[in-house]
N, C-alpha and C positions, 0 to 999 in steps of 0.2 A: 881761175880759181873760183870766181863768183858763180860761174855757170855750173861748176861741179857741186857747190853747196846747194844751189837751186834745184839741181836734179835729185839730191838726197832729201829734200824737204818733204815730198809726199810720203816717203818711207818713215821719216821721223814723226810725221803726224799720225801715221797708222800705228806706230809703236806707242805713242802717247795715248791714243784711244783704245789701245789694247787689241788692235786688229792685226791679223797676220800680214806680213809683207810678201809680196809676190816672189817666188823663187826665181832664180836665174833662168831655169828651163821654161817657166811659164812666160816670162818677159821676152825671152829671145825666140820662143816658138820651138817646140820639140818636134815639129813635123808630123804630129799625129793629128788625127781628125777628131773634133769634138763629138761627144756622144749625140747621135740623132742627126748629125750633118750629112747631107747627101753625098754620095760618092760618084753618082752618075745621073743623067737625066731621067725624068719620069719617076723619081722616088718620092720627092716631097713637093707638094703643091701648095701655093698660098692663093687666098682670094680676098678681094677688097672691094667694097662698094664705095662709090663716089657720086657726087651730084653737083649740079650746076644749073643755071638759068640761061635760056636762050635770050636774044635780044628782044623778043616779043614778050618776055616775062614768064614763059612756059618753062616749068621745071623738067629736067631729064636726069636719068640715073644710069650708071655704068656699073657692070659687074666685071671685074678684072681678074683673070686667072693668070698665075705666073708659076713657071717651073723654078723651083728652089735652087737648083744646080746650075742650069744654063741661063737663067734669067730671062728666058723667052716668054712671051705672052701669047699662048695659042688661041686665046678667045678673050675678046672684049665685047661683052653684050650691052647694047645701049638701047634704051627705050624710056618712055615717060613713066612706065609702071613696070616693075619686076616682081611679080608675085613669087612665093616660095616654090610653087610647082614648077615654074619656069627655071628657077635657079637649080632645082634638083635635076631637071631635064638637061640643062647645060652641063652640070657636073657629071652626068652619066654619059653624055655624047663625047666629051673631050678625050677620055681615055681610049675610046674606039677609034677616034681620029688619029691619035698619037701612036697608037700601038703598044 
């Protein structure tokens, strides 16, 4: 019984705050795809920049590209300096490589 009342607690808080409670369809999953979510590979790409230091103290940066559906990473560009023109070049090359 205690677990049941704890499960209802978030909905009670939402009602007190005047917010809508999630419908049963939304919480169980209706089997539909959210708007904008990819349904196959090569539809949505994400990119991220990361940086770190080598043991010598020298900094390096990475440009990471990832397919939003398959979670594959077709390109990770690593260098001490990644100018905008190089980022554009990489972004133009990858679709040609992937098809």
